[in-house]
C-alpha positions as CSV (number, residue, x, y, z in Angstrom):
1,X,-27.4,31.9,-91.8
2,X,-28.7,34.1,-88.9
3,X,-27.0,37.5,-88.8
4,X,-26.6,39.8,-85.8
5,X,-29.7,41.7,-84.7
6,X,-30.3,45.3,-85.6
7,X,-29.2,46.3,-82.2
8,X,-25.9,44.5,-82.7
9,X,-25.4,46.1,-86.0
10,X,-25.8,49.5,-84.4
11,X,-23.1,48.5,-81.9
12,X,-20.4,51.1,-82.7
13,X,-22.4,54.4,-82.5
14,X,-24.2,53.3,-79.4
15,X,-21.0,52.0,-77.9
16,X,-19.3,55.4,-78.3
17,X,-22.2,57.0,-76.5
18,X,-22.1,54.5,-73.7
19,X,-18.3,54.8,-73.2
20,X,-18.4,58.6,-73.5
21,X,-20.3,58.9,-70.2
22,X,-19.6,55.8,-68.0
23,X,-21.8,55.5,-64.9
24,X,-20.5,55.0,-61.3
25,X,-21.2,51.8,-59.4
26,X,-23.8,51.9,-56.7
27,X,-27.0,50.2,-55.3
28,X,-27.0,47.4,-57.9
29,X,-25.6,44.1,-57.0
30,X,-24.0,42.4,-59.9
31,X,-23.7,38.6,-60.1
32,X,-21.3,37.5,-62.8
33,X,-17.8,36.0,-63.3
34,X,-14.9,38.0,-62.1
35,X,-13.9,39.0,-65.7
36,X,-17.5,40.1,-66.6
37,X,-17.9,42.0,-63.3
38,X,-14.6,43.8,-63.9
39,X,-15.9,44.8,-67.4
40,X,-19.3,46.0,-66.4
41,X,-19.0,47.4,-62.9
42,X,-17.7,50.8,-64.0
43,X,-20.8,51.4,-66.1
44,X,-23.5,50.5,-63.5
45,X,-25.7,53.5,-62.5
46,X,-25.8,54.9,-59.0
47,X,-29.4,53.8,-58.6
48,X,-31.8,51.6,-60.4
49,X,-33.5,53.4,-63.3
50,X,-34.8,52.1,-66.6
51,X,-34.0,48.4,-66.8
52,X,-34.5,48.3,-70.5
53,X,-32.0,51.1,-71.0
54,X,-29.5,49.4,-68.6
55,X,-29.9,46.1,-70.4
56,X,-29.3,47.8,-73.8
57,X,-26.1,49.6,-72.6
58,X,-24.6,46.6,-70.9
59,X,-25.3,44.5,-73.9
60,X,-23.4,46.9,-76.1
61,X,-20.4,46.8,-73.8
62,X,-20.5,43.0,-73.7
63,X,-20.5,43.0,-77.5
64,X,-17.2,44.8,-77.6
65,X,-15.7,41.6,-76.0
66,X,-17.4,39.3,-78.4
67,X,-20.5,38.4,-76.3
68,X,-23.4,39.1,-78.7
69,X,-26.1,36.9,-77.0
70,X,-26.0,37.8,-73.3
71,X,-28.8,37.1,-70.9
72,X,-29.5,39.6,-68.1
73,X,-31.9,38.7,-65.3
74,X,-33.2,41.3,-62.8
75,X,-34.6,40.7,-59.3
76,X,-35.5,43.0,-56.4
77,X,-34.1,42.2,-52.9
78,X,-34.5,44.4,-49.8
79,X,-34.6,47.6,-51.9
80,X,-31.6,46.6,-54.0
81,X,-31.6,45.4,-57.6
82,X,-29.9,42.1,-58.2
83,X,-28.5,41.8,-61.7
84,X,-27.4,38.3,-62.9
85,X,-25.4,38.3,-66.1
86,X,-24.8,35.3,-68.3
87,X,-22.7,36.6,-71.2
88,X,-23.5,33.6,-73.3
89,X,-21.0,32.0,-75.8
90,X,-18.1,34.1,-77.0
91,X,-17.8,34.9,-80.7
92,X,-14.5,33.8,-82.3
93,X,-12.9,34.6,-85.6
94,X,-14.1,32.1,-88.2
95,X,-12.8,33.7,-91.4
96,X,-10.4,36.5,-92.4
97,X,-10.2,38.1,-95.8
98,X,-7.4,40.7,-96.4
99,X,-6.8,42.2,-99.8
100,X,-4.0,44.8,-100.7
101,X,-4.2,46.5,-104.0
102,X,-1.4,48.5,-105.7
103,X,2.2,48.0,-106.9
104,X,3.3,46.0,-103.9
105,X,6.0,43.3,-104.1
106,X,4.4,39.9,-104.0
107,X,6.6,38.8,-101.1
108,X,5.7,42.0,-99.1
109,X,2.0,41.5,-99.8
110,X,2.2,37.8,-98.7
111,X,4.1,38.8,-95.5
112,X,1.6,41.5,-94.5
113,X,-1.4,39.1,-95.0
114,X,0.3,36.2,-93.2
115,X,1.1,38.6,-90.3
116,X,-2.5,39.7,-89.8
117,X,-2.6,40.0,-86.0
118,X,-6.2,38.7,-85.5
119,X,-6.2,35.1,-86.9
120,X,-8.9,32.5,-87.1
121,X,-9.8,31.0,-83.8
122,X,-9.0,34.1,-81.7
123,X,-11.9,35.6,-79.7
124,X,-13.5,38.7,-81.3
125,X,-12.8,41.9,-79.5
126,X,-13.6,45.3,-80.9
127,X,-10.3,46.8,-79.7
128,X,-8.3,43.9,-81.3
129,X,-10.2,44.4,-84.5
130,X,-9.4,48.1,-84.6
131,X,-5.7,47.5,-83.8
132,X,-5.4,44.8,-86.5
133,X,-6.7,47.1,-89.2
134,X,-4.4,49.9,-88.2
135,X,-1.3,47.7,-87.8
136,X,-1.4,46.6,-91.5
137,X,-2.0,50.2,-92.6
138,X,0.8,51.4,-90.4
139,X,3.3,48.9,-91.9
140,X,2.3,50.1,-95.4
141,X,2.7,53.8,-94.5
142,X,6.1,53.1,-92.9
143,X,7.7,51.8,-96.1
144,X,7.6,53.1,-99.7
145,X,3.8,53.5,-99.7
146,X,3.3,56.8,-98.0
147,X,-0.2,57.2,-99.5
148,X,-1.6,53.9,-98.4
149,X,-5.2,53.8,-97.1
150,X,-7.8,51.5,-95.7
151,X,-10.5,51.4,-98.4
152,X,-13.1,49.3,-96.6
153,X,-13.5,46.9,-93.7
154,X,-16.3,44.8,-92.2
155,X,-16.9,42.5,-89.3
156,X,-19.9,40.3,-90.0
157,X,-21.2,38.5,-86.8
158,X,-23.2,35.3,-87.0
159,X,-24.9,35.1,-83.6
160,X,-26.2,31.6,-84.2
161,X,-22.8,30.1,-84.8
162,X,-20.8,32.6,-82.7
163,X,-18.6,33.2,-85.7
164,X,-17.1,36.4,-87.0
165,X,-16.0,37.0,-90.6
166,X,-13.5,39.8,-91.0
167,X,-12.7,41.6,-94.2
168,X,-10.2,44.4,-94.8
169,X,-9.4,46.0,-98.1
170,X,-6.3,48.2,-98.6
171,X,-4.9,50.3,-101.4
172,X,-1.1,50.5,-101.1
173,X,-0.9,53.5,-103.5
174,X,2.2,54.3,-105.5
175,X,5.8,53.9,-104.3
176,X,7.6,56.9,-103.1
177,X,11.3,58.0,-103.1
178,X,13.0,60.8,-101.1
179,X,13.5,63.9,-103.2
180,X,15.5,67.0,-102.3
181,X,15.6,68.3,-98.7
182,X,13.7,71.6,-98.4
183,X,14.6,73.4,-95.2
184,X,12.7,76.3,-93.6
185,X,13.4,78.1,-90.4
186,X,17.1,78.6,-90.6
187,X,18.3,82.0,-89.5
188,X,21.8,81.7,-87.9
189,X,22.8,78.4,-89.5
190,X,23.4,77.2,-93.0
191,X,21.9,74.0,-94.6
192,X,25.4,72.5,-94.4
193,X,24.8,72.1,-90.6
194,X,21.8,69.9,-91.3
195,X,23.8,67.8,-93.8
196,X,26.4,67.2,-91.2
197,X,23.8,65.4,-89.0
198,X,21.8,63.8,-91.9
199,X,22.9,60.2,-92.3
200,X,19.6,58.6,-93.3
201,X,17.5,60.8,-95.7
202,X,19.1,61.0,-99.2
203,X,17.5,62.0,-102.5
204,X,16.7,59.0,-104.7
205,X,16.4,56.4,-101.9
206,X,13.1,54.6,-101.1
207,X,10.9,56.4,-98.6
208,X,11.0,55.1,-95.1
209,X,9.0,56.7,-92.3
210,X,11.6,55.6,-89.7
211,X,14.3,57.5,-91.5
212,X,12.4,60.7,-91.3
213,X,11.8,60.0,-87.6
214,X,15.5,59.3,-87.1
215,X,16.5,62.6,-88.8
216,X,14.0,64.5,-86.8
217,X,15.1,63.0,-83.4
218,X,18.8,63.4,-84.3
219,X,18.4,67.1,-85.1
220,X,16.2,67.6,-82.1
221,X,19.0,66.2,-79.8
222,X,21.5,68.8,-81.0
223,X,22.0,72.1,-79.2
224,X,20.9,74.1,-82.3
225,X,17.1,73.4,-82.6
226,X,14.2,73.8,-80.3
227,X,11.8,71.9,-82.6
228,X,12.1,69.9,-85.8
229,X,9.4,68.5,-88.1
230,X,10.3,66.3,-91.1
231,X,7.6,65.2,-93.6
232,X,7.3,63.9,-97.1
233,X,5.4,66.2,-99.5
234,X,3.7,63.9,-102.0
235,X,1.4,66.7,-103.2
236,X,4.3,69.0,-104.2
237,X,3.8,70.5,-107.6
238,X,7.2,69.4,-108.8
239,X,6.9,65.8,-107.6
240,X,8.3,63.6,-110.3
241,X,6.7,60.3,-111.4
242,X,8.9,57.6,-113.0
243,X,7.9,55.2,-115.8
244,X,7.1,52.5,-113.2
245,X,4.8,54.9,-111.3
246,X,7.2,55.6,-108.4
247,X,6.9,59.2,-107.2
248,X,10.0,61.2,-106.1
249,X,8.7,63.8,-103.7
250,X,10.6,66.5,-101.7
251,X,11.2,66.2,-97.9
252,X,10.0,69.3,-96.0
253,X,12.1,70.0,-92.9
254,X,10.8,72.8,-90.7
255,X,13.1,73.8,-87.8
256,X,13.0,76.4,-85.0
257,X,16.3,77.4,-83.7
258,X,17.2,77.5,-80.0
259,X,18.0,80.7,-78.2
260,X,21.7,81.6,-78.9
261,X,22.6,82.1,-75.2
262,X,21.7,80.2,-72.1
263,X,22.7,80.7,-68.5
264,X,21.9,78.1,-65.9
265,X,22.2,77.8,-62.2
266,X,22.1,74.7,-60.1
267,X,22.6,73.2,-56.7
268,X,22.9,69.7,-55.4
269,X,24.8,67.3,-53.2
270,X,27.0,64.2,-53.6
271,X,28.0,61.7,-51.1
272,X,31.4,61.8,-52.7
273,X,32.2,65.5,-52.9
274,X,29.5,67.2,-50.7
275,X,27.2,70.1,-51.4
276,X,27.4,71.8,-54.8
277,X,26.4,75.0,-56.5
278,X,27.1,75.7,-60.2
279,X,26.7,78.4,-62.8
280,X,26.8,77.5,-66.5
281,X,26.9,79.4,-69.7
282,X,26.2,77.8,-73.1
283,X,26.0,79.0,-76.7
284,X,25.6,76.8,-79.7
285,X,27.0,79.3,-82.1
286,X,30.4,80.5,-80.9
287,X,32.1,82.9,-83.3
288,X,29.0,82.3,-85.6
289,X,30.5,79.0,-86.6
290,X,28.0,76.6,-85.1
291,X,30.5,75.7,-82.5
292,X,29.0,74.7,-79.1
293,X,30.5,76.3,-76.0
294,X,29.7,74.8,-72.7
295,X,31.4,76.6,-69.8
296,X,30.9,77.0,-66.1
297,X,32.1,77.1,-62.5
298,X,31.2,74.3,-60.1
299,X,31.9,74.8,-56.4
300,X,31.8,71.6,-54.2
301,X,32.8,71.2,-50.6
302,X,35.8,69.0,-51.6
303,X,36.4,70.2,-55.1
304,X,36.1,73.4,-57.1
305,X,36.2,73.5,-60.9
306,X,36.2,76.0,-63.7
307,X,35.9,74.7,-67.3
308,X,35.2,75.6,-70.9
309,X,34.6,73.0,-73.7
310,X,34.0,73.7,-77.4
311,X,32.3,71.1,-79.5
312,X,32.3,71.1,-83.3
313,X,29.5,69.7,-85.5
314,X,30.2,66.1,-86.8
315,X,32.4,65.8,-89.9
316,X,31.8,63.7,-93.0
317,X,32.9,60.5,-91.1
318,X,30.5,61.3,-88.2
319,X,33.3,62.3,-85.9
320,X,32.7,64.9,-83.2
321,X,35.8,67.0,-82.4
322,X,36.1,69.1,-79.3
323,X,38.7,71.1,-77.3
324,X,38.6,72.1,-73.7
325,X,40.4,73.6,-70.7
326,X,40.0,73.3,-67.0
327,X,41.3,74.5,-63.7
328,X,40.5,72.5,-60.6
329,X,41.3,72.5,-56.9
330,X,40.5,69.7,-54.4
331,X,41.0,68.6,-50.9
332,X,40.2,64.9,-50.6
333,X,41.5,62.5,-47.9
334,X,44.3,64.8,-46.9
335,X,45.5,65.4,-50.4
336,X,45.2,69.0,-51.7
337,X,45.7,69.4,-55.4
338,X,45.7,72.1,-58.0
339,X,45.3,71.0,-61.6
340,X,45.4,72.9,-64.9
341,X,44.5,70.9,-68.1
342,X,44.0,71.5,-71.8
343,X,42.9,68.8,-74.3
344,X,41.4,67.8,-77.6
345,X,39.1,64.9,-78.2
346,X,37.4,63.0,-81.1
347,X,34.4,60.8,-80.5
348,X,33.1,58.4,-83.2
349,X,30.5,55.6,-83.2
350,X,32.0,52.6,-85.0
351,X,29.2,50.1,-85.3
352,X,28.2,49.2,-81.8
353,X,31.5,50.6,-80.3
354,X,32.0,54.2,-79.3
355,X,35.6,55.3,-79.7
356,X,37.2,58.3,-78.0
357,X,40.7,59.5,-79.1
358,X,42.2,62.3,-76.9
359,X,45.3,64.2,-76.3
360,X,45.6,66.0,-72.9
361,X,48.2,68.1,-71.2
362,X,48.1,68.9,-67.5
363,X,50.1,70.3,-64.7
364,X,49.3,69.2,-61.2
365,X,50.6,70.6,-57.9
366,X,50.1,68.0,-55.1
367,X,50.3,68.8,-51.4
368,X,49.7,65.8,-49.1
369,X,49.4,66.3,-45.4
370,X,52.6,65.4,-43.7
371,X,54.6,64.9,-47.0
372,X,56.5,67.2,-49.4
373,X,54.7,69.1,-52.1
374,X,55.4,68.0,-55.7
375,X,54.6,69.1,-59.2
376,X,53.8,66.7,-62.1
377,X,53.3,67.3,-65.8
378,X,52.1,65.0,-68.5
379,X,51.1,65.0,-72.1
380,X,48.9,61.9,-72.6
381,X,47.5,60.5,-75.8
382,X,44.6,58.1,-74.9
383,X,42.1,55.9,-76.6
384,X,38.9,54.5,-75.0
385,X,36.4,52.1,-76.4
386,X,32.9,51.5,-75.0
387,X,30.5,48.7,-76.1
388,X,27.0,48.8,-74.8
389,X,24.4,46.1,-75.3
390,X,21.6,46.8,-72.9
391,X,17.8,46.9,-73.1
392,X,17.6,50.4,-71.7
393,X,20.3,53.1,-71.3
394,X,18.5,54.7,-68.4
395,X,17.1,51.7,-66.6
396,X,18.7,48.4,-67.7
397,X,17.2,45.0,-66.8
398,X,19.5,42.8,-68.9
399,X,22.7,43.4,-71.0
400,X,26.3,44.2,-70.8
401,X,28.6,47.2,-70.9
402,X,32.4,47.0,-71.5
403,X,34.9,49.7,-71.5
404,X,38.7,49.7,-72.1
405,X,41.3,52.4,-72.5
406,X,45.0,52.8,-72.9
407,X,47.1,55.9,-72.6
408,X,50.5,57.1,-71.5
409,X,53.2,59.7,-71.3
410,X,56.9,60.0,-72.1
411,X,59.7,62.2,-70.8
412,X,60.7,62.8,-74.4
413,X,57.2,64.4,-75.0
414,X,56.6,67.0,-72.3
415,X,55.9,64.5,-69.4
416,X,57.9,64.2,-66.1
417,X,57.7,60.4,-66.1
418,X,57.5,57.5,-68.6
419,X,54.3,55.5,-68.0
420,X,51.5,53.5,-69.7
421,X,48.1,53.4,-68.2
422,X,45.6,50.5,-68.8
423,X,42.1,50.6,-67.4
424,X,39.0,48.4,-68.0
425,X,35.4,48.3,-66.6
426,X,32.7,45.6,-66.9
427,X,29.0,45.9,-66.1
428,X,26.5,43.0,-66.4
429,X,22.8,43.1,-65.8
430,X,21.2,39.7,-65.1
431,X,17.4,39.4,-65.0
432,X,16.0,37.9,-61.8
433,X,12.5,37.1,-62.9
434,X,10.3,39.7,-64.7
435,X,11.5,42.9,-63.0
436,X,14.3,42.2,-60.5
437,X,17.9,42.5,-61.5
438,X,21.3,41.2,-60.4
439,X,24.0,43.8,-61.3
440,X,27.6,42.6,-61.5
441,X,30.5,45.1,-61.8
442,X,34.2,44.8,-62.1
443,X,37.1,47.3,-62.6
444,X,40.8,46.8,-63.1
445,X,43.7,49.2,-63.7
446,X,47.4,49.2,-64.1
447,X,49.9,52.0,-64.6
448,X,53.2,50.6,-65.8
449,X,56.0,52.9,-64.6
450,X,59.2,52.7,-62.6
451,X,57.6,54.7,-59.9
452,X,54.3,56.5,-59.2
453,X,56.3,59.7,-58.4
454,X,55.7,62.7,-60.7
455,X,52.7,61.0,-62.4
456,X,49.5,63.1,-62.1
457,X,46.8,61.6,-60.0
458,X,44.4,61.2,-63.0
459,X,46.7,58.5,-64.3
460,X,47.0,56.6,-61.0
461,X,44.2,54.9,-59.0
462,X,42.3,55.6,-55.8
463,X,38.9,54.0,-54.9
464,X,36.2,54.0,-52.3
465,X,32.8,55.7,-52.2
466,X,29.7,55.8,-54.5
467,X,30.3,53.9,-57.7
468,X,33.3,52.0,-56.5
469,X,33.6,50.4,-53.0
470,X,30.7,51.4,-50.8
471,X,31.2,51.4,-47.0
472,X,34.3,53.6,-47.4
473,X,34.8,57.4,-47.9
474,X,35.4,58.8,-51.4
475,X,38.9,57.9,-52.6
476,X,40.0,56.8,-49.2
477,X,41.4,53.5,-50.5
478,X,44.9,54.0,-51.9
479,X,48.5,54.6,-50.9
480,X,49.5,56.5,-47.7
481,X,51.8,59.4,-48.3
482,X,52.2,61.2,-45.0
483,X,48.7,61.5,-43.6
484,X,47.1,61.7,-47.0
485,X,45.8,59.0,-49.4
486,X,47.2,59.2,-52.9
487,X,46.9,57.1,-56.0
488,X,48.6,53.7,-56.6
489,X,49.6,51.9,-59.7
490,X,47.2,49.0,-59.4
491,X,43.4,48.9,-59.1
492,X,40.9,46.1,-58.6
493,X,37.1,46.4,-57.8
494,X,34.3,43.8,-57.8
495,X,30.7,44.2,-56.9
496,X,27.4,42.3,-56.8
497,X,24.0,43.9,-56.2
498,X,20.5,42.4,-56.2
499,X,17.6,44.8,-56.7
500,X,14.0,43.8,-55.9
501,X,11.3,46.2,-57.2
502,X,8.3,46.5,-54.9
503,X,6.3,48.4,-57.6
504,X,6.9,50.4,-60.7
505,X,8.7,53.2,-58.8
506,X,10.3,51.8,-55.6
507,X,12.8,49.0,-55.0
508,X,15.3,47.7,-52.4
509,X,18.8,46.5,-53.0
510,X,21.4,44.4,-51.2
511,X,25.0,44.6,-52.2
512,X,28.6,43.6,-51.5
513,X,31.6,45.5,-52.9
514,X,35.3,44.7,-52.6
515,X,38.4,46.5,-53.9
516,X,41.6,48.4,-53.3
517,X,44.2,50.6,-54.9
518,X,47.9,49.6,-54.3
519,X,51.4,50.2,-55.5
520,X,52.7,46.6,-55.3
521,X,50.8,43.4,-56.0
522,X,52.3,41.9,-52.9
523,X,50.3,44.3,-50.8
524,X,46.9,43.2,-52.3
525,X,44.2,42.9,-49.6
526,X,40.7,43.8,-50.8
527,X,38.6,46.1,-48.6
528,X,35.1,44.7,-48.3
529,X,31.9,46.7,-47.9
530,X,28.2,45.6,-47.9
531,X,24.8,46.9,-47.1
532,X,21.3,47.7,-48.1
533,X,19.8,50.5,-50.2
534,X,16.6,52.0,-51.6
535,X,15.9,52.6,-55.3
536,X,13.6,55.1,-57.0
537,X,12.9,55.2,-60.7
538,X,13.2,58.8,-61.7
539,X,12.8,60.2,-65.2
540,X,16.6,60.4,-65.5
541,X,17.2,56.8,-64.3
542,X,17.2,54.9,-60.9
543,X,18.3,57.0,-58.0
544,X,20.0,54.9,-55.2
545,X,20.5,55.6,-51.5
546,X,22.7,53.1,-49.8
547,X,23.8,52.5,-46.2
548,X,27.0,50.5,-46.3
549,X,29.4,49.0,-43.6
550,X,33.1,49.0,-44.3
551,X,34.7,45.9,-42.9
552,X,38.2,47.3,-42.9
553,X,37.4,50.5,-40.9
554,X,34.3,49.3,-39.0
555,X,32.4,52.5,-40.1
556,X,29.1,53.0,-41.7
557,X,28.8,55.3,-44.8
558,X,25.8,56.8,-46.5
559,X,26.0,56.9,-50.3
560,X,23.5,58.2,-53.0
561,X,23.9,58.2,-56.7
562,X,22.2,58.1,-60.1
563,X,22.6,54.4,-61.1
564,X,22.9,54.4,-64.9
565,X,25.5,52.6,-67.1
566,X,28.8,54.3,-67.7
């Protein structure tokens, strides 16, 4: 059997030299197939030099794609060098030999070998060969075998038969279990705070790399730590080896705490509430109890808000409790309101459903243009469930989001009116080809009560504007009370939007929305809006700018928003 030439066997070190300093295309005319031209053109010299050196370099590059017997033909023409390249037959994988030593379960060993990603019959490519070797090693390292290694590998090329024989030999090494969690870097917080967030790494359980990654990312997402590094320490002096060879090794968790106080300033604009400036103060360690305080003042053209929320670390059932208070004034569609609220909330992830339980008290003074001023008070227990099944939280292409909530107040419990409020939302992403998307949206609401009088606006319904019915001003669809628009007891909104992406960053959208907020089903008459928009994929999700026509009013409205699922 004829083996590869000495030059072919020296492929890898020479290839590294060639790729380290690619040459620019220039006065050499290349004659080859499109695929070969695309491969070689970036490495052609600016001017003709040593043909032997060029032939050697291009041969090494062709070998990375499995062409080990190329034929290069040179000719001079009007001061230019014509280079005709015949890559020859492509080498394919003829045989694969994978061996994994160590205390590996037979089924796991068989699965890893059967899943070898470069099977017989596939063209040989150096990049694929490297990837295949690392994939098997990565799968071993990700499970109990944290000390796995690639012992040896070889790719034997038979240039006569264009056949490659691949061999890879692994040592899985011993099994590992998680030992105790050893934490460094804590100054203001206790190890108990780490345990409140740790749901995945427990002493005595089999080692899994993804569990360490989950613990690391979970802690990194909290307000307490600026950096987190979680690693297994198999070389620890007190690592314990069981009778079956399994090693129990400690987990090293190195953290760096965030600064205890942060003040932020911001400015922006919304098509709903106008220009905005804001100042915010945060501390993750209120009263030295690891309670997160998030407070601030937000001044918008149509609304002004002061707020303070305190979030506690999760409890043993992974529930996050919080309390907050707020004072707000607004002037929207002729309705001036002053609202003061206090509430408590518990958030818990129950499988794929997020559950929010809350109890809120508020007092609202409502002053509509051309109508009497009223005051409303309500103490409202509320529960909300959200189910998300989308391929991306920031930029969905397919999936569904559902949300439902129920709450209410009673005169017997500090409310001025008896009522029950029901509200539901639906969002569906339907793929249109590989990148385009059809977005369907629906929203319904009903407040069961004898009258909407003396029920705070938060528990009634207005619509219109960005995120609801485009083509109409923010909260302009509702009940007329004097010259103002106030909330009604019924809500219905539907929307369909098709987005076509021109490239990875920019897209255009066409949409139609319809909806209304009413006080009696006999008055139902949906307001329709439709238009066109532009989309830009920002790091925070798609940003939309829409120009919409409101059929009921005959007016055109400009809307802009961050289009992410609720």
